[in-house]
C-alpha positions as CSV (number, residue, x, y, z in Angstrom):
1,M,12.8,24.1,-40.2
2,Q,12.7,25.7,-36.8
3,I,12.2,22.5,-34.8
4,R,15.0,23.2,-32.3
5,Q,13.8,26.8,-31.8
6,T,10.1,25.8,-31.4
7,T,10.4,22.6,-29.4
8,E,11.0,22.2,-25.7
9,T,12.8,19.0,-24.9
10,R,11.1,18.4,-21.6
11,V,7.6,18.8,-23.0
12,A,8.4,16.7,-26.0
13,L,9.6,13.8,-23.8
14,L,6.4,14.1,-21.7
15,E,4.4,14.0,-24.9
16,A,6.4,10.9,-26.1
17,F,5.6,9.1,-22.8
18,A,1.9,9.9,-23.1
19,I,1.9,8.7,-26.7
20,F,3.6,5.4,-25.8
21,Y,1.2,4.9,-22.9
22,A,-1.9,5.6,-25.0
23,L,-0.8,3.0,-27.5
24,A,0.2,0.5,-24.8
25,A,-3.0,0.9,-22.8
26,G,-5.1,0.1,-25.9
27,S,-3.1,-3.0,-26.9
28,T,-2.0,-4.7,-23.7
29,D,-3.3,-5.2,-20.2
30,S,-0.1,-5.7,-18.1
31,P,3.3,-3.9,-18.1
32,A,4.8,-7.4,-18.0
33,S,3.8,-8.0,-21.6
34,L,6.1,-5.2,-22.6
35,A,9.1,-7.3,-21.7
36,N,8.8,-8.9,-25.2
37,P,11.0,-7.0,-27.6
38,L,8.5,-7.6,-30.4
39,A,5.8,-5.9,-28.4
40,I,8.1,-2.9,-27.8
41,A,8.8,-2.6,-31.5
42,R,5.1,-2.7,-32.4
43,L,4.5,0.2,-30.0
44,A,7.6,2.1,-30.8
45,I,6.9,2.4,-34.6
46,P,3.6,4.4,-34.3
47,S,4.9,6.2,-31.3
48,V,7.9,7.6,-33.2
49,V,5.7,8.4,-36.2
50,I,3.3,10.5,-34.0
51,A,6.2,12.2,-32.2
52,V,7.8,13.2,-35.5
53,V,4.5,14.6,-36.8
54,L,4.1,16.7,-33.6
55,L,7.7,18.0,-34.0
56,F,6.9,19.2,-37.5
57,R,3.7,20.7,-36.2
58,N,5.8,22.6,-33.7
59,A,8.0,24.0,-36.5
60,W,4.9,25.1,-38.5
61,S,3.2,26.8,-35.5
62,D,3.2,30.5,-35.3
63,L,2.6,32.6,-32.2
64,K,0.2,35.0,-33.9
65,T,-1.8,32.6,-36.0
66,R,-2.0,29.4,-34.0
67,A,-5.7,28.8,-33.1
68,Q,-7.0,27.4,-29.9
69,S,-8.2,24.3,-31.7
70,A,-4.6,23.6,-33.0
71,A,-4.2,20.9,-30.3
72,L,-7.1,18.9,-31.8
73,V,-5.6,19.4,-35.2
74,D,-2.3,18.0,-33.9
75,I,-4.0,14.9,-32.6
76,A,-5.9,14.4,-35.9
77,F,-2.7,14.6,-37.9
78,S,-1.2,12.1,-35.4
79,F,-4.0,9.6,-35.9
80,A,-3.7,9.9,-39.7
81,A,0.1,9.4,-39.6
82,A,-0.3,6.4,-37.3
83,L,-2.9,4.8,-39.7
84,V,-0.6,5.4,-42.7
85,S,2.3,3.8,-40.9
86,Q,0.2,0.8,-40.0
87,A,-1.0,0.5,-43.6
88,I,2.6,0.5,-44.8
89,L,3.6,-2.1,-42.3
90,A,0.7,-4.3,-43.4
91,L,2.2,-4.4,-46.8
92,L,5.9,-4.7,-45.9
93,K,6.1,-6.4,-42.4
94,P,2.7,-7.5,-41.0
95,E,4.3,-9.0,-37.9
96,L,5.1,-5.4,-36.7
97,L,1.5,-4.3,-36.8
98,L,0.0,-3.0,-33.6
99,P,-2.3,-5.9,-32.4
100,Q,-5.9,-5.4,-31.7
101,Y,-5.9,-1.8,-30.6
102,H,-8.9,-0.6,-28.7
103,F,-9.8,2.8,-27.2
104,T,-9.8,1.6,-23.5
105,R,-10.3,3.9,-20.5
106,G,-6.6,4.2,-20.1
107,S,-5.9,5.1,-23.7
108,L,-8.7,7.6,-23.9
109,I,-7.4,9.4,-20.8
110,A,-3.9,9.4,-22.3
111,W,-5.1,10.9,-25.6
112,M,-7.1,13.6,-23.7
113,F,-4.0,14.3,-21.6
114,L,-1.9,14.7,-24.7
115,T,-4.4,17.1,-26.2
116,L,-4.5,19.2,-23.1
117,L,-0.7,19.1,-22.9
118,R,-0.5,20.5,-26.4
119,A,-3.0,23.2,-25.5
120,W,-1.5,24.2,-22.1
121,F,2.2,24.0,-23.0
122,P,2.4,25.0,-26.6
123,H,6.0,24.8,-27.8
124,R,5.7,28.2,-29.5
125,L,5.9,29.8,-26.1
126,K,9.6,29.0,-25.9
127,A,10.5,31.8,-28.3
128,S,8.1,34.2,-26.6
129,R,9.6,33.7,-23.2
130,K,13.0,34.5,-24.6
131,V,11.7,37.8,-26.0
132,E,10.0,38.5,-22.7
133,A,13.3,38.0,-20.9
134,Q,14.8,40.8,-23.0
135,T,12.0,43.3,-22.2
136,P,13.0,45.7,-19.5
137,I,10.5,46.2,-16.7
138,T,9.1,49.7,-16.1
139,M,9.2,51.6,-12.8
140,E,5.4,51.4,-12.4
141,R,5.4,47.7,-13.1
142,L,8.2,47.1,-10.7
143,R,6.3,48.9,-7.9
144,W,3.2,46.8,-8.7
145,N,5.2,43.6,-8.7
146,A,6.6,44.4,-5.3
147,I,3.1,44.7,-3.9
148,Q,1.9,41.6,-5.7
149,F,4.9,39.5,-4.6
150,E,4.1,39.9,-1.0
151,V,0.4,39.1,-1.4
152,K,0.9,36.1,-3.7
153,I,3.8,34.6,-1.8
154,R,1.7,34.7,1.4
155,Q,-1.2,33.0,-0.5
156,W,1.0,30.3,-2.0
157,S,2.6,29.6,1.4
158,S,-0.8,29.3,3.1
159,W,-2.1,26.9,0.4
160,A,1.1,24.9,0.5
161,N,0.9,24.5,4.3
162,L,-2.8,23.6,4.1
163,A,-2.2,21.0,1.4
164,A,0.8,19.5,3.2
165,A,-1.2,19.3,6.5
166,A,-4.2,17.7,4.8
167,L,-2.0,15.2,3.0
168,I,-0.2,14.2,6.2
169,G,-3.6,13.9,8.0
170,L,-5.2,11.7,5.3
171,L,-2.2,9.5,4.9
172,A,-1.8,9.1,8.7
173,L,-5.4,8.1,9.1
174,G,-5.3,5.7,6.2
175,L,-1.9,4.1,7.2
176,P,-3.5,1.4,9.4
177,F,-5.8,0.4,6.6
178,A,-3.2,0.1,3.9
179,G,-3.6,-3.4,2.4
180,T,0.0,-4.3,2.0
181,L,3.4,-3.6,3.6
182,R,4.4,-1.9,0.3
183,A,1.5,0.5,0.5
184,Q,2.3,1.3,4.1
185,I,5.9,2.1,3.3
186,A,4.9,4.3,0.4
187,S,2.4,6.1,2.6
188,G,5.2,6.7,5.1
189,I,7.5,8.1,2.4
190,F,4.7,10.5,1.3
191,I,4.2,11.6,4.9
192,V,7.9,12.4,5.3
193,G,7.9,14.3,2.0
194,A,4.8,16.3,2.9
195,A,6.4,17.2,6.3
196,Y,9.6,18.3,4.5
197,V,7.5,20.6,2.2
198,A,5.8,22.1,5.2
199,W,9.1,22.8,6.8
200,I,10.8,24.4,3.9
201,V,7.7,26.6,3.2
202,R,7.8,27.7,6.8
203,Q,11.5,28.5,6.5
204,R,11.4,30.3,3.1
205,G,7.8,31.0,2.4
206,A,7.2,34.1,4.6
207,P,7.9,37.3,2.5
208,G,9.1,40.6,3.9
209,A,6.9,43.7,3.8
210,A,6.8,45.5,0.4
211,P,8.2,49.0,0.5
212,L,5.6,51.7,0.6
213,G,7.9,54.3,-0.9
214,G,11.4,54.7,-2.4
215,G,12.7,54.5,-5.9
216,W,14.2,52.0,-8.3
217,K,16.9,50.7,-6.1
218,V,14.6,50.1,-3.1
219,H,12.0,48.2,-5.1
220,T,14.6,46.3,-7.1
221,H,16.3,45.2,-3.9
222,Y,13.0,44.0,-2.4
223,C,11.9,42.1,-5.6
224,R,15.3,40.5,-6.1
225,T,15.5,39.4,-2.4
226,E,12.1,37.8,-2.5
227,L,12.7,36.2,-5.9
228,E,15.9,34.7,-4.7
229,R,14.2,33.4,-1.6
230,Q,11.5,31.7,-3.7
231,S,14.2,30.3,-6.0
232,V,15.9,28.6,-3.1
233,L,12.5,27.2,-1.9
234,L,11.6,25.9,-5.4
235,H,15.1,24.3,-5.8
236,R,14.6,22.5,-2.5
237,L,11.3,21.1,-3.7
238,W,13.4,18.9,-6.0
239,H,14.5,17.1,-2.8
240,W,10.9,16.3,-2.2
241,Y,10.3,15.4,-5.8
242,F,13.2,12.9,-6.2
243,G,13.4,11.8,-2.6
244,S,9.7,11.3,-1.7
245,L,7.3,11.6,-4.7
246,I,9.1,9.4,-7.2
247,P,10.2,6.6,-4.8
248,G,6.7,6.4,-3.3
249,V,5.0,6.2,-6.7
250,L,7.4,3.6,-8.0
251,L,6.8,1.5,-4.9
252,L,3.1,1.7,-5.3
253,L,3.3,0.7,-9.0
254,Q,5.0,-2.6,-8.3
255,G,2.6,-5.2,-9.7
256,S,0.2,-2.5,-11.0
257,T,-1.8,-2.8,-14.2
258,I,-0.9,-0.7,-17.3
259,Y,-3.8,1.6,-16.3
260,G,-2.1,2.4,-13.0
261,C,1.2,3.3,-14.7
262,F,-0.5,6.5,-16.1
263,I,0.2,8.1,-12.7
264,L,3.8,8.5,-13.9
265,T,2.6,11.0,-16.4
266,Y,1.3,13.2,-13.6
267,V,4.6,12.8,-11.8
268,L,6.4,14.1,-14.9
269,L,3.9,16.9,-15.2
270,I,4.6,18.1,-11.7
271,G,8.3,18.1,-12.5
272,E,7.6,20.3,-15.6
273,L,5.5,22.7,-13.6
274,L,8.3,23.0,-10.9
275,Y,10.9,23.6,-13.6
276,R,8.8,26.3,-15.2
277,A,8.2,28.0,-11.8
278,I,12.0,28.2,-11.4
279,E,12.4,29.4,-14.9
280,W,9.9,32.2,-14.3
281,V,11.7,33.3,-11.2
282,H,15.0,33.5,-13.0
283,L,13.2,35.4,-15.8
284,E,11.9,38.0,-13.4
285,I,15.3,38.4,-11.8
286,S,17.0,39.0,-15.1
287,R,14.3,41.6,-16.0
288,I,14.7,43.7,-12.8
289,D,18.5,43.6,-13.3
290,S,18.0,45.6,-16.5
291,P,16.8,49.1,-15.7
292,P,14.5,50.7,-18.3
293,D,15.9,53.2,-20.8
294,S,13.4,55.7,-19.5
295,L,15.3,56.3,-16.3
296,P,16.7,59.9,-16.4
297,E,20.4,60.3,-16.5
298,G,21.9,61.5,-13.2
299,D,18.9,60.2,-11.2
300,P,19.4,56.4,-11.1
301,D,16.9,56.0,-8.2
302,P,13.8,58.2,-9.0
303,Q,11.2,58.5,-6.3
304,L,7.7,57.4,-6.9
305,T,5.4,60.4,-7.0
306,E,2.1,61.1,-8.6
307,S,3.9,62.7,-11.5
308,N,5.7,59.6,-12.6
309,L,2.9,57.0,-12.0
């Protein structure tokens, strides 16, 4: 089995949370009911069964043959395994059966989220990213990346500043109308976090001008400098993630229904996207640090001309 090679731990944990939530949302109305150890056991058994099925599906997946509908097949296998586990429990230990499960609004959203998660973040891409990291970048691709870095970084910075400003404005306008002191404090935490994001984007988000000429060393230096700048920016976003987003969300969820707790899944998804962005930056840095074999000997810094484009 290739479970360890084909399964990404972070995504697997996010899937496990979505599975547990989907089962909990269909069998209980309040997070307080989960304080009962028996209720936890009833939810844990089908959750573990489904998680194991998905792990084996990861091991069987293949980069070249996995169809776009594979995520739906994964969910179908999961439902079948859960039904089999419940049938076995009905014969051996009926008190551990999942009680009165219904497809509520929260459970349906969670199952759809799990399906999209399997489609958007297939575990099989873990091996392909490792192969990609070992593929040297060509001179033509390096020059194109240098131009695209400047354009895309400016676009991302503009969108980030716009989103932060809009969030600050909306939260500031809604602050006097927050119903409880807890909501007001959470809104204040979100405002401070958005202001911090706007500040670090202003400090690190402006790229330098891409070189119009030069060879391998010139473009490599530019790309590495900009990638390292973005790496610092992305790492500082963890300060916003753990210092503002998570505390604010947890504060809002005090006394919430089981349906409201699904927002934690989106919080975990944002963390996964941030981690993958940092991973991509490091991947690109490692690629430009490995010059292609096509560089001629004795000329480590060839100039870009019409003959070599």
